[in-house]
C-alpha positions in Angstrom: -5.2 11.0 -11.6 -3.0 10.6 -8.7 -4.4 11.8 -5.3 -2.4 12.1 -1.9 -3.3 12.3 1.4 -1.0 15.1 3.3 0.0 17.6 6.2 1.0 20.9 5.9 1.5 23.6 8.4 0.2 21.0 11.0 -3.1 20.4 9.0 -4.2 17.3 7.3 -5.5 17.3 4.0 -5.8 15.7 0.4 -5.0 16.3 -3.1 -4.2 16.2 -7.0 -0.7 15.7 -7.5 0.9 16.9 -10.8 4.1 18.0 -11.8 5.8 17.7 -8.5 3.1 20.0 -7.1 -0.3 19.0 -4.9 -3.6 20.8 -5.4 -5.1 21.2 -2.0 -8.5 20.1 -2.9 -9.2 19.2 0.5 -8.6 22.9 1.1 -12.8 23.2 -0.1 -14.0 19.8 0.0 -12.9 19.1 4.1 -16.1 20.5 5.7 -17.9 17.9 3.3 -15.2 15.2 3.1 -13.1 14.9 6.0 -10.6 12.5 4.6 -10.2 10.9 1.2 -12.3 7.7 2.3 -15.0 10.2 2.8 -14.5 11.1 -0.6 -14.5 7.8 -2.0 -17.4 6.6 0.4 -19.8 9.5 -1.4 -18.5 8.8 -4.7 -16.8 12.3 -5.0 -14.0 11.6 -7.3 -15.7 14.0 -10.1 -15.8 16.8 -7.2 -12.2 16.2 -6.3 -10.9 16.9 -9.7 -13.5 19.7 -10.4 -12.1 21.5 -7.4 -8.3 21.4 -8.7 -8.5 24.6 -10.3 -10.0 26.6 -7.5 -7.4 26.0 -4.9 -3.7 26.6 -4.4 -1.2 24.3 -5.4 2.3 23.5 -3.4 5.4 21.8 -4.1 5.5 18.7 -3.0 8.7 19.5 -0.8 6.5 21.4 1.5 4.4 18.7 2.5 4.6 15.6 4.2 3.0 12.3 3.1 0.1 10.6 5.1 -0.3 6.9 4.3 -3.1 7.3 0.9 -6.1 6.3 3.7 -5.3 7.4 6.9 -8.1 5.8 8.5 -8.8 2.4 6.4 -11.6 0.2 7.9 -9.4 -2.6 6.8 -6.2 -3.3 5.6 -6.1 -6.8 4.4 -3.3 -8.7 2.8 -2.4 -11.9 0.8 0.3 -14.0 1.8 2.3 -16.3 -0.4 0.7 -15.2 -3.8 3.9 -15.0 -5.6 5.0 -18.4 -6.7 9.0 -17.5 -6.5 8.4 -16.4 -3.1 6.3 -19.6 -2.6 9.3 -21.3 -3.1 11.5 -19.2 -1.3 9.2 -19.8 1.8 9.2 -23.8 1.0 5.2 -23.6 1.2 3.2 -25.5 -1.2 0.8 -23.1 -3.5 -2.0 -22.6 -1.6 -5.8 -24.0 -2.9 -7.1 -20.4 -1.6 -5.9 -16.8 -1.0 -3.9 -16.8 2.6 -5.0 -13.5 4.6 -4.0 -11.9 7.3 -4.7 -7.9 8.4 -2.7 -5.3 9.1 -3.7 -2.3 12.2 -4.1 1.1 10.9 -1.3 2.4 13.3 1.1 0.4 11.3 0.8 2.7 8.6 3.6 5.4 7.2 3.1 7.6 4.4 5.9 7.8 2.0 9.0 9.9 3.3 8.4 8.8 6.4 10.9 6.2 8.2 10.0 2.6 9.0 10.7 1.8 12.5 12.9 -1.2 13.2 11.8 -2.2 16.4 14.0 -2.5 19.4 12.6 -5.9 20.4 14.7 -7.4 17.1 17.0 -7.3 14.2 14.9 -9.2 11.6 13.1 -6.6 9.9 12.3 -7.7 6.5 10.9 -6.2 3.2 8.1 -6.7 1.1 7.6 -4.7 -1.5 4.1 -4.9 -2.8 0.6 -3.4 -4.5 -2.2 -2.1 -2.8 -5.6 -1.7 -4.3 -8.0 0.6 -2.7 -11.8 -0.3 -2.7 -13.9 2.8 -4.1 -17.0 1.1 -4.2 -18.3 -1.4 -1.5 -19.8 -4.7 -1.7 -20.3 -8.1 -0.5 -19.7 -11.6 -2.1 -18.7 -9.6 -5.1 -18.4 -11.4 -8.5 -15.0 -11.8 -9.7 -16.0 -10.6 -13.6 -17.2 -7.0 -11.6 -14.5 -6.9 -8.8 -12.2 -4.6 -10.6 -14.9 -2.1 -10.6 -14.9 -1.5 -7.1 -11.6 -0.3 -6.9 -10.9 3.0 -6.9 -6.8 3.0 -7.9 -4.0 1.7 -6.7 -0.5 2.4 -5.1 2.9 0.9 -3.5 2.6 -0.7 -0.3 5.6 -2.3 1.8 5.0 -4.8 4.1 7.9 -5.1 6.3 7.9 -8.1 8.7 9.3 -8.5 12.0 10.6 -12.3 10.9 11.3 -13.8 14.6 8.0 -12.9 16.3 6.1 -13.5 12.8 7.4 -17.3 13.1 5.9 -17.5 16.6 2.7 -15.4 15.9 1.7 -13.8 12.1 -0.4 -11.5 13.6 2.5 -10.0 15.8 5.4 -10.0 13.0 3.3 -8.3 10.8 1.9 -5.7 13.1 5.0 -3.6 14.6 4.3 0.4 15.0 5.3 1.9 11.7 6.0 -0.7 9.5 3.7 -0.3 7.0 4.7 2.0 4.2 1.9 3.0 2.0 1.9 5.7 -1.1 2.9 7.6 -2.5 -0.5 8.3 -3.9 -3.5 7.0 -4.9 -3.9 6.6 -9.3 -7.1 6.2 -10.1 -8.3 2.8 -11.6 -8.9 4.4 -15.0 -5.5 4.8 -15.6 -4.5 1.1 -14.6 -7.1 -0.9 -16.7 -5.2 -4.1 -15.8 -3.5 -4.4 -12.6 -1.8 -7.9 -13.5 -0.2 -6.2 -16.6 2.7 -4.1 -14.2 6.0 -4.4 -12.6 7.2 -3.9 -9.3 10.4 -3.8 -8.0 12.1 -3.0 -4.5 15.3 -1.6 -4.1 17.7 -1.7 -0.7 20.0 0.8 -0.8 19.6 1.2 -4.7 20.0 -2.5 -4.9 17.3 -4.5 -6.7 16.2 -6.9 -4.0 12.9 -8.0 -5.9 11.4 -7.9 -9.5 8.6 -9.2 -10.7 5.3 -8.8 -13.3 2.0 -8.5 -11.5 0.8 -11.0 -13.8 2.8 -13.6 -11.7 0.6 -13.7 -8.6 -1.4 -16.8 -7.9 -4.4 -14.8 -7.0 -5.2 -11.6 -9.3 -6.8 -8.5 -7.6 -10.1 -9.7 -9.0 -10.0 -13.3 -7.3 -8.6 -11.8 -3.8 -11.3 -8.9 -4.0 -14.1 -11.5 -4.8 -12.8 -14.0 -1.7 -12.3 -11.3 0.4 -15.5 -9.9 -0.2 -17.5 -13.4 0.7 -15.3 -13.5 4.5 -16.4 -9.8 5.0 -18.6 -6.5 3.4 -15.9 -4.5 1.8 -16.2 -0.9 2.5 -14.6 2.7 0.3 -11.2 3.0 1.6 -10.3 -0.4 2.5 -6.8 -1.6 1.4 -6.2 -4.9 -0.3 -2.5 -5.6 -0.2 -1.6 -7.8 -2.9 1.6 -10.2 -1.9 5.3 -9.9 -2.7 7.6 -11.3 -5.4 10.4 -13.6 -4.3 13.5 -12.0 -2.9 12.7 -11.3 1.0 15.8 -10.8 3.0 15.0 -14.0 5.5 15.3 -15.9 2.5 18.7 -15.3 1.5 22.0 -17.2 2.4 22.7 -15.3 4.6 19.5 -13.7 5.6 19.5 -9.6 4.9 17.6 -7.6 7.1 16.9 -3.5 7.4 19.0 -1.5 9.6 18.6 1.7 10.5 20.2 4.3 7.8 19.1 1.9 5.0 16.6 3.3 2.5 14.2 1.0 0.8 12.2 1.8 -2.6 9.2 0.1 -3.8 8.4 0.6 -7.4 5.6 0.1 -9.1 5.0 0.7 -13.2 2.1 3.1 -13.6 2.0 4.1 -10.1 4.9 5.6 -8.8 7.7 4.4 -6.1 7.3 4.8 -2.2 10.6 5.6 -0.6 11.1 5.0 3.2 14.4 5.3 5.3 14.8 2.9 8.3 15.2 4.3 11.8 15.7 2.6 15.4 13.2 2.4 17.6 13.8 5.2 20.3 
C-alpha cells in the first residue's frame, strides 16, 4: 500500500495512492486521526485500507504532496553509512552509527521546490532511503527492529557544505532542504530493505547509485542503536545514509543551482523529484 500526505483545495489530508490517483481516506478519518502520524500511533492502517472504497479519489495532478509525515516528533539521520561515501569523505569506517537530526521545517513534499539558500552556493545532494516507525519502543533488539517499521520512503538530505564544515547542525538544517516522499510504501511490500537499489539523478544524469545492501549499518541496526538513545515513537523518521557520488567530492565540485531538477529513486518505493529555486 502506498500512503501519501497531501494538500488539496487548501485542506491537508492523507490517502492511498493507486493508478495515478489518491483516495482521500482522511476525509472520513481526520476527525479521529488528524494526520498520518496519528494513524500510525493508533495502529490504524487497517482502518485506513478499509476506508479506501468509501471516499473520493483525485488525480495526482490535482494535489500538492506534503512530506510523508508532516509532523514527525524526530527525524534522525545516519551519516557516512555507505563505504564509497566514507572513502570519498576521507574518514574511517565508524564503529558505531554517526547520527544527526533534522528539523521538521526543513522537510518538503514530492514536487515542491528545494530552496538554495542566499547564504551559500554549495547546496549538495544526498539521496537516501527513509524508514518510518510504526510501532514505538526503547532499546529495541536488532532481531525485532523491522517489526517496528511502518514503511519506507525516499529522502534527499540536501546539505549546505560550507556551513556544514563549521557546524554540522547548520549545514543539515537550512529551510526547505529535506525532500521526503513521494509516499510511504508499507513494510509488508518490502520485507528486506537491504535488498533494494537507490539512485540519484541531477538533470537526468546519474550521480549516485548503490544497492542498499552496501550500508555499513542496516536499517535494523540503526533502529536498535537509536532506540537505545531515545524512545522511538510512531511517525519518527530514520534516514539511512547516502551512497558515494556527492557533489562536494567531485573534481571539480558540483552543486545544485536554481533551475536544476534532482530525483531520488528507490526500487519498490518510488521516485522523489524536486526543482531547485533560489531563496527569495
